[in-house]
PDB file of N, CA, C, O and CB in Angstrom:
ATOM      1  N   MET A   1      13.082   6.750   3.794  1.00  0.00           N
ATOM      2  CA  MET A   1      11.675   6.880   3.492  1.00  0.00           C
ATOM      3  C   MET A   1      11.536   7.118   1.989  1.00  0.00           C
ATOM      4  O   MET A   1      12.356   7.793   1.366  1.00  0.00           O
ATOM      5  CB  MET A   1      11.023   8.033   4.318  1.00  0.00           C
ATOM      6  N   GLU A   2      10.477   6.546   1.430  1.00  0.00           N
ATOM      7  CA  GLU A   2      10.208   6.682   0.002  1.00  0.00           C
ATOM      8  C   GLU A   2       8.836   7.303  -0.225  1.00  0.00           C
ATOM      9  O   GLU A   2       7.955   7.209   0.630  1.00  0.00           O
ATOM     10  CB  GLU A   2      10.298   5.317  -0.698  1.00  0.00           C
ATOM     11  N   THR A   3       8.663   7.932  -1.367  1.00  0.00           N
ATOM     12  CA  THR A   3       7.374   8.465  -1.776  1.00  0.00           C
ATOM     13  C   THR A   3       6.925   7.692  -3.002  1.00  0.00           C
ATOM     14  O   THR A   3       7.633   7.641  -4.008  1.00  0.00           O
ATOM     15  CB  THR A   3       7.450  10.000  -2.065  1.00  0.00           C
ATOM     16  N   LEU A   4       5.745   7.092  -2.915  1.00  0.00           N
ATOM     17  CA  LEU A   4       5.181   6.293  -4.003  1.00  0.00           C
ATOM     18  C   LEU A   4       3.839   6.884  -4.405  1.00  0.00           C
ATOM     19  O   LEU A   4       3.055   7.280  -3.544  1.00  0.00           O
ATOM     20  CB  LEU A   4       5.023   4.801  -3.585  1.00  0.00           C
ATOM     21  N   THR A   5       3.569   6.948  -5.692  1.00  0.00           N
ATOM     22  CA  THR A   5       2.279   7.409  -6.187  1.00  0.00           C
ATOM     23  C   THR A   5       1.692   6.327  -7.063  1.00  0.00           C
ATOM     24  O   THR A   5       2.377   5.762  -7.915  1.00  0.00           O
ATOM     25  CB  THR A   5       2.410   8.744  -6.967  1.00  0.00           C
ATOM     26  N   GLY A   6       0.401   6.036  -6.846  1.00  0.00           N
ATOM     27  CA  GLY A   6      -0.253   5.013  -7.649  1.00  0.00           C
ATOM     28  C   GLY A   6      -1.685   4.790  -7.218  1.00  0.00           C
ATOM     29  O   GLY A   6      -2.277   5.604  -6.509  1.00  0.00           O
ATOM     30  N   ASP A   7      -2.235   3.662  -7.665  1.00  0.00           N
ATOM     31  CA  ASP A   7      -3.628   3.319  -7.382  1.00  0.00           C
ATOM     32  C   ASP A   7      -3.701   2.402  -6.164  1.00  0.00           C
ATOM     33  O   ASP A   7      -2.943   1.438  -6.048  1.00  0.00           O
ATOM     34  CB  ASP A   7      -4.288   2.643  -8.611  1.00  0.00           C
ATOM     35  N   LEU A   8      -4.625   2.720  -5.260  1.00  0.00           N
ATOM     36  CA  LEU A   8      -4.763   1.995  -4.000  1.00  0.00           C
ATOM     37  C   LEU A   8      -6.006   1.119  -4.026  1.00  0.00           C
ATOM     38  O   LEU A   8      -7.086   1.557  -4.424  1.00  0.00           O
ATOM     39  CB  LEU A   8      -4.825   2.971  -2.815  1.00  0.00           C
ATOM     40  N   ARG A   9      -5.836  -0.123  -3.596  1.00  0.00           N
ATOM     41  CA  ARG A   9      -6.995  -1.021  -3.478  1.00  0.00           C
ATOM     42  C   ARG A   9      -6.837  -1.862  -2.220  1.00  0.00           C
ATOM     43  O   ARG A   9      -5.741  -1.999  -1.676  1.00  0.00           O
ATOM     44  CB  ARG A   9      -7.138  -1.936  -4.742  1.00  0.00           C
ATOM     45  N   ARG A  10      -7.936  -2.410  -1.779  1.00  0.00           N
ATOM     46  CA  ARG A  10      -7.932  -3.279  -0.602  1.00  0.00           C
ATOM     47  C   ARG A  10      -8.411  -4.655  -1.038  1.00  0.00           C
ATOM     48  O   ARG A  10      -9.487  -4.787  -1.621  1.00  0.00           O
ATOM     49  CB  ARG A  10      -8.835  -2.701   0.548  1.00  0.00           C
ATOM     50  N   ASP A  11      -7.620  -5.668  -0.758  1.00  0.00           N
ATOM     51  CA  ASP A  11      -7.979  -7.059  -1.046  1.00  0.00           C
ATOM     52  C   ASP A  11      -8.343  -7.744   0.259  1.00  0.00           C
ATOM     53  O   ASP A  11      -7.663  -7.585   1.273  1.00  0.00           O
ATOM     54  CB  ASP A  11      -6.814  -7.812  -1.764  1.00  0.00           C
ATOM     55  N   GLU A  12      -9.418  -8.503   0.219  1.00  0.00           N
ATOM     56  CA  GLU A  12      -9.825  -9.295   1.381  1.00  0.00           C
ATOM     57  C   GLU A  12      -9.303 -10.715   1.180  1.00  0.00           C
ATOM     58  O   GLU A  12      -9.804 -11.457   0.335  1.00  0.00           O
ATOM     59  CB  GLU A  12     -11.391  -9.282   1.572  1.00  0.00           C
ATOM     60  N   LEU A  13      -8.308 -11.079   1.954  1.00  0.00           N
ATOM     61  CA  LEU A  13      -7.690 -12.391   1.833  1.00  0.00           C
ATOM     62  C   LEU A  13      -7.912 -13.179   3.112  1.00  0.00           C
ATOM     63  O   LEU A  13      -7.341 -12.857   4.154  1.00  0.00           O
ATOM     64  CB  LEU A  13      -6.184 -12.265   1.526  1.00  0.00           C
ATOM     65  N   GLY A  14      -8.736 -14.204   3.034  1.00  0.00           N
ATOM     66  CA  GLY A  14      -8.961 -15.048   4.196  1.00  0.00           C
ATOM     67  C   GLY A  14      -9.497 -14.305   5.397  1.00  0.00           C
ATOM     68  O   GLY A  14      -9.158 -14.639   6.533  1.00  0.00           O
ATOM     69  N   GLY A  15     -10.329 -13.302   5.168  1.00  0.00           N
ATOM     70  CA  GLY A  15     -10.921 -12.554   6.274  1.00  0.00           C
ATOM     71  C   GLY A  15     -10.078 -11.392   6.766  1.00  0.00           C
ATOM     72  O   GLY A  15     -10.511 -10.630   7.630  1.00  0.00           O
ATOM     73  N   ALA A  16      -8.870 -11.250   6.219  1.00  0.00           N
ATOM     74  CA  ALA A  16      -8.003 -10.141   6.622  1.00  0.00           C
ATOM     75  C   ALA A  16      -7.843  -9.192   5.443  1.00  0.00           C
ATOM     76  O   ALA A  16      -7.574  -9.630   4.324  1.00  0.00           O
ATOM     77  CB  ALA A  16      -6.612 -10.656   7.113  1.00  0.00           C
ATOM     78  N   GLY A  17      -8.006  -7.910   5.684  1.00  0.00           N
ATOM     79  CA  GLY A  17      -7.851  -6.922   4.631  1.00  0.00           C
ATOM     80  C   GLY A  17      -6.399  -6.542   4.435  1.00  0.00           C
ATOM     81  O   GLY A  17      -5.658  -6.372   5.403  1.00  0.00           O
ATOM     82  N   VAL A  18      -5.988  -6.409   3.167  1.00  0.00           N
ATOM     83  CA  VAL A  18      -4.617  -6.059   2.825  1.00  0.00           C
ATOM     84  C   VAL A  18      -4.647  -4.900   1.833  1.00  0.00           C
ATOM     85  O   VAL A  18      -5.354  -4.957   0.826  1.00  0.00           O
ATOM     86  CB  VAL A  18      -3.850  -7.286   2.235  1.00  0.00           C
ATOM     87  N   TRP A  19      -3.883  -3.853   2.116  1.00  0.00           N
ATOM     88  CA  TRP A  19      -3.797  -2.710   1.217  1.00  0.00           C
ATOM     89  C   TRP A  19      -2.700  -2.964   0.187  1.00  0.00           C
ATOM     90  O   TRP A  19      -1.576  -3.326   0.535  1.00  0.00           O
ATOM     91  CB  TRP A  19      -3.521  -1.400   2.007  1.00  0.00           C
ATOM     92  N   ILE A  20      -3.046  -2.767  -1.096  1.00  0.00           N
ATOM     93  CA  ILE A  20      -2.108  -2.942  -2.195  1.00  0.00           C
ATOM     94  C   ILE A  20      -2.021  -1.626  -2.960  1.00  0.00           C
ATOM     95  O   ILE A  20      -3.040  -1.050  -3.342  1.00  0.00           O
ATOM     96  CB  ILE A  20      -2.544  -4.116  -3.135  1.00  0.00           C
ATOM     97  N   LEU A  21      -0.799  -1.158  -3.176  1.00  0.00           N
ATOM     98  CA  LEU A  21      -0.563   0.040  -3.975  1.00  0.00           C
ATOM     99  C   LEU A  21       0.113  -0.389  -5.275  1.00  0.00           C
ATOM    100  O   LEU A  21       1.165  -1.028  -5.258  1.00  0.00           O
ATOM    101  CB  LEU A  21       0.313   1.087  -3.195  1.00  0.00           C
ATOM    102  N   THR A  22      -0.501  -0.032  -6.395  1.00  0.00           N
ATOM    103  CA  THR A  22       0.105  -0.285  -7.697  1.00  0.00           C
ATOM    104  C   THR A  22       0.712   1.030  -8.154  1.00  0.00           C
ATOM    105  O   THR A  22       0.005   1.915  -8.635  1.00  0.00           O
ATOM    106  CB  THR A  22      -0.943  -0.840  -8.743  1.00  0.00           C
ATOM    107  N   PRO A  23       2.033   1.156  -8.002  1.00  0.00           N
ATOM    108  CA  PRO A  23       2.675   2.432  -8.323  1.00  0.00           C
ATOM    109  C   PRO A  23       2.785   2.660  -9.824  1.00  0.00           C
ATOM    110  O   PRO A  23       2.595   1.742 -10.623  1.00  0.00           O
ATOM    111  CB  PRO A  23       4.055   2.492  -7.698  1.00  0.00           C
ATOM    112  N   ASP A  24       3.094   3.901 -10.192  1.00  0.00           N
ATOM    113  CA  ASP A  24       3.264   4.252 -11.595  1.00  0.00           C
ATOM    114  C   ASP A  24       4.394   3.453 -12.228  1.00  0.00           C
ATOM    115  O   ASP A  24       4.318   3.084 -13.400  1.00  0.00           O
ATOM    116  CB  ASP A  24       3.532   5.744 -11.738  1.00  0.00           C
ATOM    117  N   ARG A  25       5.425   3.191 -11.466  1.00  0.00           N
ATOM    118  CA  ARG A  25       6.574   2.425 -11.948  1.00  0.00           C
ATOM    119  C   ARG A  25       6.863   1.296 -10.982  1.00  0.00           C
ATOM    120  O   ARG A  25       6.779   1.465  -9.765  1.00  0.00           O
ATOM    121  CB  ARG A  25       7.819   3.329 -12.117  1.00  0.00           C
ATOM    122  N   GLY A  26       7.200   0.160 -11.527  1.00  0.00           N
ATOM    123  CA  GLY A  26       7.559  -0.968 -10.687  1.00  0.00           C
ATOM    124  C   GLY A  26       6.373  -1.853 -10.359  1.00  0.00           C
ATOM    125  O   GLY A  26       5.264  -1.660 -10.858  1.00  0.00           O
ATOM    126  N   ARG A  27       6.638  -2.829  -9.505  1.00  0.00           N
ATOM    127  CA  ARG A  27       5.598  -3.800  -9.176  1.00  0.00           C
ATOM    128  C   ARG A  27       4.771  -3.343  -7.978  1.00  0.00           C
ATOM    129  O   ARG A  27       5.192  -2.466  -7.223  1.00  0.00           O
ATOM    130  CB  ARG A  27       6.220  -5.166  -8.893  1.00  0.00           C
ATOM    131  N   PRO A  28       3.588  -3.943  -7.806  1.00  0.00           N
ATOM    132  CA  PRO A  28       2.738  -3.585  -6.660  1.00  0.00           C
ATOM    133  C   PRO A  28       3.447  -3.849  -5.331  1.00  0.00           C
ATOM    134  O   PRO A  28       4.331  -4.701  -5.233  1.00  0.00           O
ATOM    135  CB  PRO A  28       1.417  -4.369  -6.711  1.00  0.00           C
ATOM    136  N   VAL A  29       3.030  -3.093  -4.311  1.00  0.00           N
ATOM    137  CA  VAL A  29       3.574  -3.262  -2.966  1.00  0.00           C
ATOM    138  C   VAL A  29       2.424  -3.401  -1.973  1.00  0.00           C
ATOM    139  O   VAL A  29       1.315  -2.922  -2.211  1.00  0.00           O
ATOM    140  CB  VAL A  29       4.492  -2.066  -2.582  1.00  0.00           C
ATOM    141  N   GLN A  30       2.709  -4.062  -0.866  1.00  0.00           N
ATOM    142  CA  GLN A  30       1.735  -4.175   0.219  1.00  0.00           C
ATOM    143  C   GLN A  30       2.019  -3.078   1.227  1.00  0.00           C
ATOM    144  O   GLN A  30       3.172  -2.827   1.576  1.00  0.00           O
ATOM    145  CB  GLN A  30       1.789  -5.584   0.893  1.00  0.00           C
ATOM    146  N   LEU A  31       0.953  -2.419   1.700  1.00  0.00           N
ATOM    147  CA  LEU A  31       1.091  -1.371   2.704  1.00  0.00           C
ATOM    148  C   LEU A  31       0.583  -1.878   4.042  1.00  0.00           C
ATOM    149  O   LEU A  31      -0.462  -2.525   4.116  1.00  0.00           O
ATOM    150  CB  LEU A  31       0.330  -0.096   2.282  1.00  0.00           C
ATOM    151  N   VAL A  32       1.328  -1.580   5.100  1.00  0.00           N
ATOM    152  CA  VAL A  32       0.877  -1.884   6.456  1.00  0.00           C
ATOM    153  C   VAL A  32       0.827  -0.579   7.226  1.00  0.00           C
ATOM    154  O   VAL A  32       1.631   0.323   6.994  1.00  0.00           O
ATOM    155  CB  VAL A  32       1.815  -2.925   7.162  1.00  0.00           C
ATOM    156  N   GLY A  33      -0.123  -0.486   8.143  1.00  0.00           N
ATOM    157  CA  GLY A  33      -0.286   0.731   8.920  1.00  0.00           C
ATOM    158  C   GLY A  33      -1.616   1.381   8.624  1.00  0.00           C
ATOM    159  O   GLY A  33      -2.495   0.787   7.999  1.00  0.00           O
ATOM    160  N   ALA A  34      -1.751   2.612   9.084  1.00  0.00           N
ATOM    161  CA  ALA A  34      -3.028   3.322   9.000  1.00  0.00           C
ATOM    162  C   ALA A  34      -3.284   3.868   7.599  1.00  0.00           C
ATOM    163  O   ALA A  34      -2.533   4.701   7.092  1.00  0.00           O
ATOM    164  CB  ALA A  34      -3.062   4.461  10.011  1.00  0.00           C
ATOM    165  N   VAL A  35      -4.365   3.378   6.985  1.00  0.00           N
ATOM    166  CA  VAL A  35      -4.828   3.884   5.693  1.00  0.00           C
ATOM    167  C   VAL A  35      -6.332   4.132   5.822  1.00  0.00           C
ATOM    168  O   VAL A  35      -7.076   3.247   6.242  1.00  0.00           O
ATOM    169  CB  VAL A  35      -4.504   2.870   4.513  1.00  0.00           C
ATOM    170  N   ASP A  36      -6.771   5.325   5.463  1.00  0.00           N
ATOM    171  CA  ASP A  36      -8.189   5.681   5.552  1.00  0.00           C
ATOM    172  C   ASP A  36      -8.986   4.915   4.497  1.00  0.00           C
ATOM    173  O   ASP A  36      -8.634   4.934   3.317  1.00  0.00           O
ATOM    174  CB  ASP A  36      -8.386   7.210   5.375  1.00  0.00           C
ATOM    175  N   MET A  37     -10.050   4.246   4.916  1.00  0.00           N
ATOM    176  CA  MET A  37     -10.889   3.461   4.006  1.00  0.00           C
ATOM    177  C   MET A  37     -11.461   4.313   2.872  1.00  0.00           C
ATOM    178  O   MET A  37     -11.778   3.784   1.808  1.00  0.00           O
ATOM    179  CB  MET A  37     -12.026   2.804   4.779  1.00  0.00           C
ATOM    180  N   LYS A  38     -11.596   5.617   3.083  1.00  0.00           N
ATOM    181  CA  LYS A  38     -12.141   6.509   2.062  1.00  0.00           C
ATOM    182  C   LYS A  38     -11.230   6.611   0.836  1.00  0.00           C
ATOM    183  O   LYS A  38     -11.662   7.074  -0.220  1.00  0.00           O
ATOM    184  CB  LYS A  38     -12.365   7.893   2.650  1.00  0.00           C
ATOM    185  N   LEU A  39      -9.971   6.181   0.972  1.00  0.00           N
ATOM    186  CA  LEU A  39      -9.020   6.282  -0.128  1.00  0.00           C
ATOM    187  C   LEU A  39      -9.032   5.062  -1.045  1.00  0.00           C
ATOM    188  O   LEU A  39      -8.342   5.044  -2.064  1.00  0.00           O
ATOM    189  CB  LEU A  39      -7.638   6.484   0.419  1.00  0.00           C
ATOM    190  N   GLU A  40      -9.804   4.056  -0.692  1.00  0.00           N
ATOM    191  CA  GLU A  40      -9.852   2.834  -1.507  1.00  0.00           C
ATOM    192  C   GLU A  40     -10.309   3.156  -2.931  1.00  0.00           C
ATOM    193  O   GLU A  40     -11.290   3.870  -3.137  1.00  0.00           O
ATOM    194  CB  GLU A  40     -10.798   1.789  -0.865  1.00  0.00           C
ATOM    195  N   GLY A  41      -9.578   2.614  -3.905  1.00  0.00           N
ATOM    196  CA  GLY A  41      -9.922   2.817  -5.301  1.00  0.00           C
ATOM    197  C   GLY A  41      -9.449   4.138  -5.882  1.00  0.00           C
ATOM    198  O   GLY A  41      -9.754   4.453  -7.032  1.00  0.00           O
ATOM    199  N   ARG A  42      -8.716   4.908  -5.109  1.00  0.00           N
ATOM    200  CA  ARG A  42      -8.264   6.230  -5.561  1.00  0.00           C
ATOM    201  C   ARG A  42      -6.776   6.229  -5.871  1.00  0.00           C
ATOM    202  O   ARG A  42      -6.039   5.321  -5.487  1.00  0.00           O
ATOM    203  CB  ARG A  42      -8.572   7.292  -4.505  1.00  0.00           C
ATOM    204  N   ARG A  43      -6.369   7.241  -6.556  1.00  0.00           N
ATOM    205  CA  ARG A  43      -4.951   7.478  -6.809  1.00  0.00           C
ATOM    206  C   ARG A  43      -4.410   8.242  -5.601  1.00  0.00           C
ATOM    207  O   ARG A  43      -4.984   9.251  -5.191  1.00  0.00           O
ATOM    208  CB  ARG A  43      -4.719   8.277  -8.163  1.00  0.00           C
ATOM    209  N   VAL A  44      -3.302   7.758  -5.033  1.00  0.00           N
ATOM    210  CA  VAL A  44      -2.765   8.342  -3.807  1.00  0.00           C
ATOM    211  C   VAL A  44      -1.249   8.521  -3.900  1.00  0.00           C
ATOM    212  O   VAL A  44      -0.577   7.934  -4.749  1.00  0.00           O
ATOM    213  CB  VAL A  44      -3.120   7.465  -2.601  1.00  0.00           C
ATOM    214  N   THR A  45      -0.746   9.349  -2.999  1.00  0.00           N
ATOM    215  CA  THR A  45       0.687   9.470  -2.769  1.00  0.00           C
ATOM    216  C   THR A  45       0.948   8.993  -1.350  1.00  0.00           C
ATOM    217  O   THR A  45       0.282   9.420  -0.407  1.00  0.00           O
ATOM    218  CB  THR A  45       1.195  10.946  -2.990  1.00  0.00           C
ATOM    219  N   VAL A  46       1.921   8.107  -1.207  1.00  0.00           N
ATOM    220  CA  VAL A  46       2.224   7.494   0.083  1.00  0.00           C
ATOM    221  C   VAL A  46       3.676   7.756   0.441  1.00  0.00           C
ATOM    222  O   VAL A  46       4.571   7.542  -0.376  1.00  0.00           O
ATOM    223  CB  VAL A  46       1.937   5.975   0.057  1.00  0.00           C
ATOM    224  N   LYS A  47       3.909   8.218   1.659  1.00  0.00           N
ATOM    225  CA  LYS A  47       5.260   8.270   2.210  1.00  0.00           C
ATOM    226  C   LYS A  47       5.359   7.062   3.123  1.00  0.00           C
ATOM    227  O   LYS A  47       4.547   6.888   4.031  1.00  0.00           O
ATOM    228  CB  LYS A  47       5.557   9.639   2.984  1.00  0.00           C
ATOM    229  N   ALA A  48       6.365   6.226   2.873  1.00  0.00           N
ATOM    230  CA  ALA A  48       6.449   4.956   3.605  1.00  0.00           C
ATOM    231  C   ALA A  48       7.895   4.478   3.702  1.00  0.00           C
ATOM    232  O   ALA A  48       8.771   4.911   2.954  1.00  0.00           O
ATOM    233  CB  ALA A  48       5.583   3.881   2.921  1.00  0.00           C
ATOM    234  N   ARG A  49       8.111   3.565   4.656  1.00  0.00           N
ATOM    235  CA  ARG A  49       9.415   2.950   4.849  1.00  0.00           C
ATOM    236  C   ARG A  49       9.339   1.483   4.459  1.00  0.00           C
ATOM    237  O   ARG A  49       8.377   0.806   4.821  1.00  0.00           O
ATOM    238  CB  ARG A  49       9.893   3.105   6.311  1.00  0.00           C
ATOM    239  N   PRO A  50      10.330   0.972   3.727  1.00  0.00           N
ATOM    240  CA  PRO A  50      10.346  -0.459   3.456  1.00  0.00           C
ATOM    241  C   PRO A  50      10.612  -1.219   4.756  1.00  0.00           C
ATOM    242  O   PRO A  50      11.410  -0.783   5.585  1.00  0.00           O
ATOM    243  CB  PRO A  50      11.414  -0.807   2.385  1.00  0.00           C
ATOM    244  N   VAL A  51       9.942  -2.350   4.924  1.00  0.00           N
ATOM    245  CA  VAL A  51      10.148  -3.179   6.112  1.00  0.00           C
ATOM    246  C   VAL A  51      10.527  -4.585   5.673  1.00  0.00           C
ATOM    247  O   VAL A  51      10.138  -5.050   4.602  1.00  0.00           O
ATOM    248  CB  VAL A  51       8.875  -3.204   7.012  1.00  0.00           C
ATOM    249  N   GLU A  52      11.290  -5.242   6.522  1.00  0.00           N
ATOM    250  CA  GLU A  52      11.722  -6.610   6.257  1.00  0.00           C
ATOM    251  C   GLU A  52      10.707  -7.573   6.860  1.00  0.00           C
ATOM    252  O   GLU A  52      10.841  -7.989   8.010  1.00  0.00           O
ATOM    253  CB  GLU A  52      13.146  -6.872   6.832  1.00  0.00           C
ATOM    254  N   GLN A  53       9.700  -7.920   6.081  1.00  0.00           N
ATOM    255  CA  GLN A  53       8.724  -8.900   6.529  1.00  0.00           C
ATOM    256  C   GLN A  53       8.072  -9.522   5.308  1.00  0.00           C
ATOM    257  O   GLN A  53       8.006  -8.912   4.241  1.00  0.00           O
ATOM    258  CB  GLN A  53       7.663  -8.255   7.461  1.00  0.00           C
ATOM    259  N   LEU A  54       7.599 -10.731   5.478  1.00  0.00           N
ATOM    260  CA  LEU A  54       6.898 -11.401   4.404  1.00  0.00           C
ATOM    261  C   LEU A  54       5.485 -10.858   4.340  1.00  0.00           C
ATOM    262  O   LEU A  54       4.771 -10.858   5.343  1.00  0.00           O
ATOM    263  CB  LEU A  54       6.899 -12.934   4.601  1.00  0.00           C
ATOM    264  N   GLY A  55       5.078 -10.396   3.174  1.00  0.00           N
ATOM    265  CA  GLY A  55       3.738  -9.851   3.005  1.00  0.00           C
ATOM    266  C   GLY A  55       2.696 -10.940   2.887  1.00  0.00           C
ATOM    267  O   GLY A  55       2.901 -11.922   2.173  1.00  0.00           O
ATOM    268  N   PHE A  56       1.596 -10.779   3.569  1.00  0.00           N
ATOM    269  CA  PHE A  56       0.502 -11.746   3.549  1.00  0.00           C
ATOM    270  C   PHE A  56      -0.057 -11.908   2.139  1.00  0.00           C
ATOM    271  O   PHE A  56      -0.441 -13.007   1.742  1.00  0.00           O
ATOM    272  CB  PHE A  56      -0.609 -11.315   4.512  1.00  0.00           C
ATOM    273  N   ALA A  57      -0.101 -10.817   1.390  1.00  0.00           N
ATOM    274  CA  ALA A  57      -0.668 -10.843   0.039  1.00  0.00           C
ATOM    275  C   ALA A  57       0.325 -11.378  -0.992  1.00  0.00           C
ATOM    276  O   ALA A  57      -0.069 -11.743  -2.100  1.00  0.00           O
ATOM    277  CB  ALA A  57      -1.122  -9.446  -0.364  1.00  0.00           C
ATOM    278  N   MET A  58       1.586 -11.425  -0.641  1.00  0.00           N
ATOM    279  CA  MET A  58       2.650 -11.914  -1.520  1.00  0.00           C
ATOM    280  C   MET A  58       2.625 -11.247  -2.892  1.00  0.00           C
ATOM    281  O   MET A  58       2.737 -11.926  -3.913  1.00  0.00           O
ATOM    282  CB  MET A  58       2.536 -13.415  -1.683  1.00  0.00           C
ATOM    283  N   VAL A  59       2.481  -9.935  -2.922  1.00  0.00           N
ATOM    284  CA  VAL A  59       2.451  -9.201  -4.175  1.00  0.00           C
ATOM    285  C   VAL A  59       3.736  -8.451  -4.453  1.00  0.00           C
ATOM    286  O   VAL A  59       3.959  -8.018  -5.583  1.00  0.00           O
ATOM    287  CB  VAL A  59       1.309  -8.247  -4.175  1.00  0.00           C
ATOM    288  N   GLY A  60       4.569  -8.288  -3.475  1.00  0.00           N
ATOM    289  CA  GLY A  60       5.800  -7.526  -3.642  1.00  0.00           C
ATOM    290  C   GLY A  60       6.302  -7.093  -2.286  1.00  0.00           C
ATOM    291  O   GLY A  60       5.897  -7.648  -1.265  1.00  0.00           O
ATOM    292  N   PRO A  61       7.181  -6.106  -2.265  1.00  0.00           N
ATOM    293  CA  PRO A  61       7.731  -5.644  -0.998  1.00  0.00           C
ATOM    294  C   PRO A  61       6.652  -5.044  -0.089  1.00  0.00           C
ATOM    295  O   PRO A  61       5.577  -4.651  -0.545  1.00  0.00           O
ATOM    296  CB  PRO A  61       8.825  -4.618  -1.252  1.00  0.00           C
ATOM    297  N   VAL A  62       6.968  -4.987   1.191  1.00  0.00           N
ATOM    298  CA  VAL A  62       6.052  -4.443   2.192  1.00  0.00           C
ATOM    299  C   VAL A  62       6.583  -3.093   2.662  1.00  0.00           C
ATOM    300  O   VAL A  62       7.773  -2.943   2.938  1.00  0.00           O
ATOM    301  CB  VAL A  62       5.882  -5.425   3.395  1.00  0.00           C
ATOM    302  N   TYR A  63       5.685  -2.115   2.749  1.00  0.00           N
ATOM    303  CA  TYR A  63       6.033  -0.770   3.203  1.00  0.00           C
ATOM    304  C   TYR A  63       5.142  -0.377   4.371  1.00  0.00           C
ATOM    305  O   TYR A  63       3.937  -0.633   4.366  1.00  0.00           O
ATOM    306  CB  TYR A  63       5.902   0.254   2.051  1.00  0.00           C
ATOM    307  N   GLU A  64       5.755   0.249   5.373  1.00  0.00           N
ATOM    308  CA  GLU A  64       5.009   0.786   6.514  1.00  0.00           C
ATOM    309  C   GLU A  64       4.623   2.228   6.193  1.00  0.00           C
ATOM    310  O   GLU A  64       5.479   3.065   5.907  1.00  0.00           O
ATOM    311  CB  GLU A  64       5.853   0.707   7.843  1.00  0.00           C
ATOM    312  N   VAL A  65       3.326   2.500   6.247  1.00  0.00           N
ATOM    313  CA  VAL A  65       2.791   3.821   5.904  1.00  0.00           C
ATOM    314  C   VAL A  65       3.146   4.845   6.977  1.00  0.00           C
ATOM    315  O   VAL A  65       2.938   4.617   8.169  1.00  0.00           O
ATOM    316  CB  VAL A  65       1.264   3.754   5.722  1.00  0.00           C
ATOM    317  N   VAL A  66       3.683   5.972   6.532  1.00  0.00           N
ATOM    318  CA  VAL A  66       3.915   7.117   7.405  1.00  0.00           C
ATOM    319  C   VAL A  66       2.832   8.157   7.144  1.00  0.00           C
ATOM    320  O   VAL A  66       2.298   8.760   8.075  1.00  0.00           O
ATOM    321  CB  VAL A  66       5.335   7.720   7.179  1.00  0.00           C
ATOM    322  N   GLN A  67       2.516   8.361   5.866  1.00  0.00           N
ATOM    323  CA  GLN A  67       1.499   9.336   5.487  1.00  0.00           C
ATOM    324  C   GLN A  67       0.921   8.919   4.136  1.00  0.00           C
ATOM    325  O   GLN A  67       1.646   8.447   3.261  1.00  0.00           O
ATOM    326  CB  GLN A  67       2.094  10.789   5.426  1.00  0.00           C
ATOM    327  N   VAL A  68      -0.381   9.097   3.977  1.00  0.00           N
ATOM    328  CA  VAL A  68      -1.038   8.790   2.707  1.00  0.00           C
ATOM    329  C   VAL A  68      -2.112   9.846   2.449  1.00  0.00           C
ATOM    330  O   VAL A  68      -2.873  10.201   3.349  1.00  0.00           O
ATOM    331  CB  VAL A  68      -1.658   7.349   2.720  1.00  0.00           C
ATOM    332  N   HIS A  69      -2.165  10.342   1.212  1.00  0.00           N
ATOM    333  CA  HIS A  69      -3.181  11.339   0.854  1.00  0.00           C
ATOM    334  C   HIS A  69      -3.485  11.230  -0.639  1.00  0.00           C
ATOM    335  O   HIS A  69      -2.683  10.683  -1.396  1.00  0.00           O
ATOM    336  CB  HIS A  69      -2.704  12.784   1.216  1.00  0.00           C
ATOM    337  N   PRO A  70      -4.643  11.749  -1.069  1.00  0.00           N
ATOM    338  CA  PRO A  70      -4.998  11.704  -2.489  1.00  0.00           C
ATOM    339  C   PRO A  70      -3.921  12.393  -3.327  1.00  0.00           C
ATOM    340  O   PRO A  70      -3.342  13.397  -2.910  1.00  0.00           O
ATOM    341  CB  PRO A  70      -6.374  12.370  -2.728  1.00  0.00           C
ATOM    342  N   ALA A  71      -3.665  11.847  -4.499  1.00  0.00           N
ATOM    343  CA  ALA A  71      -2.644  12.427  -5.395  1.00  0.00           C
ATOM    344  C   ALA A  71      -3.245  13.593  -6.173  1.00  0.00           C
ATOM    345  O   ALA A  71      -2.555  14.217  -6.979  1.00  0.00           O
ATOM    346  CB  ALA A  71      -2.085  11.350  -6.379  1.00  0.00           C
TER     347      ALA A  71
END
């Protein structure tokens, strides 16, 4: 499990919403799992596991959210 801190946004791609986290270091990642809509546009800390799957947004690696909260 990894802890990532950065800016969270939601992109609407082809009618499907995709969560993107732009961390302080490294490239953006796609998040899958439960993320509260109230956190959109905020700085957050995410505990997540990397998963082996192709991300719909094609922005970088995909992480499964375990926990997310404001930073």
